[in-house]
C-alpha positions in Angstrom: 17.1 -15.7 -17.1 17.4 -12.2 -18.4 14.8 -9.5 -17.9 13.0 -10.1 -21.3 13.0 -13.9 -20.8 11.7 -13.4 -17.3 8.8 -11.0 -18.5 7.7 -13.6 -21.3 7.9 -16.4 -18.8 5.8 -14.7 -16.3 3.4 -13.8 -19.3 3.3 -17.4 -20.3 2.2 -18.6 -16.9 -0.4 -15.8 -16.5 -1.9 -16.7 -19.9 -2.1 -20.5 -18.9 -3.7 -19.4 -15.7 -6.2 -17.2 -17.6 -7.1 -20.0 -19.9 -7.5 -22.8 -17.2 -9.7 -20.6 -14.9 -11.5 -19.0 -17.9 -10.9 -15.5 -16.2 -13.2 -12.7 -17.7 -10.6 -9.9 -17.5 -6.8 -9.6 -17.9 -4.3 -10.5 -15.0 -2.4 -7.3 -14.3 1.1 -6.8 -13.4 2.3 -4.0 -11.1 5.8 -2.5 -10.6 6.9 0.2 -8.3 9.4 2.7 -9.7 11.4 4.6 -7.1 13.1 6.8 -9.8 11.5 7.8 -13.2 15.0 8.3 -14.6 15.6 4.4 -14.3 12.3 3.6 -16.2 13.0 2.2 -19.6 10.2 2.9 -22.3 8.9 -0.3 -23.1 5.5 0.5 -24.8 2.6 2.9 -25.0 1.3 4.3 -21.8 -2.5 5.3 -21.7 -3.2 8.9 -20.5 -6.7 9.9 -19.2 -7.9 13.3 -19.5 -9.2 13.3 -15.8 -7.8 12.6 -12.3 -8.7 8.8 -11.9 -8.7 6.8 -8.5 -6.5 3.8 -8.2 -9.5 1.3 -8.5 -10.4 3.2 -11.9 -7.0 2.7 -13.3 -7.1 -1.1 -12.2 -10.5 -1.5 -13.8 -9.6 0.0 -17.1 -6.3 -1.9 -17.5 -8.0 -5.2 -16.8 -10.9 -4.7 -19.2 -9.6 -2.7 -21.9 -6.0 -3.8 -21.9 -4.5 -0.3 -21.5 -1.2 0.3 -19.7 -0.8 2.9 -17.1 2.1 4.8 -15.6 0.6 6.1 -12.4 2.1 9.1 -10.7 1.2 11.7 -8.1 0.3 14.0 -10.9 -2.4 11.8 -12.5 -3.9 9.9 -9.6 -6.3 11.1 -6.9 -4.9 11.4 -3.3 -6.9 8.3 -2.4 -5.7 5.4 -0.2 -4.7 3.3 -3.2 -2.2 5.9 -4.0 -0.7 7.3 -0.6 -0.7 3.6 1.0 1.6 2.4 -2.1 4.0 5.3 -1.8 2.8 7.7 -4.6 1.5 10.3 -2.3 1.7 11.9 1.2 -0.7 10.4 3.7 -3.4 12.8 4.5 -3.1 14.8 7.8 -5.0 13.2 10.6 -7.1 16.5 10.9 -8.9 15.4 7.8 -10.2 12.2 9.4 -13.3 14.2 10.3 -14.3 14.2 6.6 -15.3 10.6 6.8 -17.5 10.8 10.0 -21.2 10.3 9.3 -20.5 8.5 6.1 -18.5 5.3 6.6 -17.6 5.7 10.3 -19.3 6.9 13.5 -16.6 9.0 15.0 -13.1 10.5 14.3 -11.7 7.7 16.5 -13.1 5.1 14.3 -11.7 6.9 11.1 -8.2 6.8 12.8 -8.4 3.1 13.4 -9.4 2.5 9.8 -6.5 4.6 8.6 -4.2 2.8 11.0 -5.2 -0.6 9.6 -4.7 0.2 5.9 -1.6 -1.9 4.6 1.2 0.5 3.7 4.1 -0.3 1.1 7.4 1.0 2.7 9.2 3.8 0.5 8.3 6.6 -1.8 7.9 6.0 -5.3 7.5 8.3 -8.4 5.4 5.6 -10.5 3.4 2.5 -10.3 3.2 0.7 -13.6 0.1 -1.2 -14.3 -0.6 -3.2 -17.3 -2.1 -6.5 -18.4 0.8 -9.0 -18.1 0.1 -10.3 -21.6 1.7 -7.0 -23.0 5.1 -8.0 -21.6 5.9 -4.3 -21.1 7.8 -4.7 -17.9 8.9 -7.5 -15.3 5.9 -7.4 -12.8 6.5 -7.6 -9.1 3.0 -8.5 -8.2 0.2 -10.1 -10.3 -3.3 -8.8 -9.5 -6.4 -10.5 -10.9 -10.2 -10.6 -10.3 -12.3 -13.7 -10.4 -15.3 -15.5 -8.9 -14.9 -17.3 -5.6 -14.8 -20.6 -7.2 -11.9 -19.3 -9.4 -10.0 -17.8 -6.5 -10.3 -20.7 -4.4 -8.6 -23.1 -6.8 -5.7 -20.4 -6.9 -5.6 -20.8 -3.2 -5.6 -24.7 -3.4 -2.8 -24.4 -5.9 -0.7 -22.5 -3.7 -1.3 -25.1 -0.8 -0.9 -28.1 -2.8 2.7 -28.3 -2.0 4.3 -26.9 1.2 0.9 -26.4 2.8 0.4 -23.4 5.0 -2.9 -21.6 6.3 -3.3 -18.3 4.3 -4.5 -15.2 6.1 -6.5 -12.3 4.7 -8.0 -9.3 6.0 -10.6 -6.7 5.0 -10.2 -2.9 5.4 -13.8 -2.3 4.5 -13.9 1.1 2.7 -10.9 1.5 0.4 -10.5 -2.4 0.5 -8.9 -1.9 -3.0 -5.7 -1.9 -0.9 -6.3 -5.4 0.5 -5.1 -7.4 -2.2 -2.1 -5.6 -3.9 -0.8 -3.5 -1.0 -1.1 -6.4 1.4 0.7 -8.7 -1.0 3.4 -5.9 -1.4 3.7 -5.3 2.5 4.0 -9.0 3.3 5.4 -10.8 0.4 2.4 -13.2 0.6 -0.7 -13.8 -1.6 -3.8 -11.7 -0.5 -7.6 -11.8 -1.4 -9.7 -8.7 -1.3 -13.4 -8.0 -1.4 -13.9 -5.0 -3.6 -15.4 -2.1 -1.6 -18.5 0.0 -2.2 -16.5 2.5 -4.1 -14.9 -0.1 -6.2 -18.1 -1.3 -7.3 -19.6 2.2 -7.8 -17.1 3.8 -10.0 -14.1 1.3 -10.2 -16.1 -1.2 -12.3 -16.0 -4.3 -10.1 -18.6 -6.8 -10.9 -21.1 -8.8 -8.8 -19.5 -11.8 -7.2 -16.0 -10.8 -7.9 -12.9 -11.1 -5.8 -9.4 -9.7 -6.1 -6.3 -11.4 -5.5 -2.8 -10.4 -5.5 0.1 -12.8 -5.9 4.0 -12.3 -5.8 5.2 -12.7 -9.3 8.0 -14.9 -8.0 5.0 -17.4 -6.8 3.5 -17.8 -10.2 5.5 -21.1 -11.1 4.2 -22.6 -7.9 0.8 -21.5 -8.6 0.8 -23.2 -12.0 2.2 -26.4 -10.8 -0.3 -26.5 -8.3 -3.1 -26.1 -10.7 -1.8 -28.4 -13.1 -1.6 -31.1 -10.4 -5.2 -30.4 -9.5 -6.5 -30.4 -12.9 -4.7 -33.7 -13.5 -6.8 -35.2 -10.9 -10.2 -33.8 -11.8 -10.4 -30.6 -9.7 -10.9 -27.9 -12.2 -13.0 -24.9 -13.2 -15.9 -24.8 -13.8 -16.6 -27.0 -10.8 -19.2 -29.6 -11.3 -21.9 -30.4 -9.0 -23.4 -33.5 -8.0 -26.4 -31.8 -6.2 -27.2 -31.1 -2.7 -29.8 -34.0 -2.8 -27.5 -36.6 -4.0 -25.4 -39.1 -1.9 -21.9 -37.8 -1.4 -20.4 -41.1 -0.9 -20.9 -41.8 -4.6 -19.0 -38.9 -5.9 -16.4 -39.5 -3.1 -15.7 -43.0 -4.1 -14.6 -41.8 -7.5 -11.7 -39.8 -5.9 -10.9 -41.8 -2.7 -12.2 -45.3 -3.3 -9.8 -48.4 -3.2 -7.2 -48.2 -5.9 -8.5 -45.0 -7.4 -5.2 -43.0 -6.9 -3.1 -45.8 -8.3 -5.4 -46.1 -11.2 -5.3 -42.4 -12.0 -1.5 -42.5 -11.9 -1.4 -45.4 -14.2 -3.8 -44.2 -16.7 -3.3 -40.3 -16.4 -7.3 -40.0 -16.3 -9.1 -37.9 -13.9 -11.6 -39.4 -11.3 -14.5 -37.9 -13.5 -13.1 -40.0 -16.6 -12.7 -43.1 -14.6 -16.4 -43.3 -13.6 -17.6 -45.2 -10.5 
């Protein structure tokens, strides 16, 4: 599969996921560029008239559909930027700036800094755009959704070849928990938008962030299709907290139900009691 075919294939998978989960904002593609001389111009890059934080770029890309070529010259020297390789990490002496805000002591600040996931290697640009624009072949897919949407993606990943997924929380600057952790480990990661990302990064109440290696998107969609074929889909129906659980469970796990679903191609909701 050549580069264009690969881009279009991933875009098709993301469009299907966006439709199945009814996501409210665009899934984004991320690509690190070590040398700008190797970058092929593939579309229009939006330029801002102010120095933005990483989370502001993410917010604008996923809500307006703009594409960004983020460099050291147009991004604030925030954790998002330096931890992904766009800028130098601040000197430890600057740790005192956060004492009395998010942390009690310099030691706490340094522990926080040490825990931020870092992506190895220096880069000259980070490409960020809705996958649907097919401007480049993404390395990581970054999307935002409600917990019930995100857990279905987790379920889809675990449908075949199950393994327990591990996520972590940085706290302040947790905009690094999803994309940076995914880059650093090669595994999907879920993040809780931080105070700052809610304040000026546009995160909405109830949203979680999730980053997935682009190479895993086929697996994600295969798992989602399988879950949807059974009846596990979004939005998630509710039988109510005061209803007998056994009634609903019989639709799924009762004698012969699996065989009937396979034979008819109908979900457990369609089959009734």
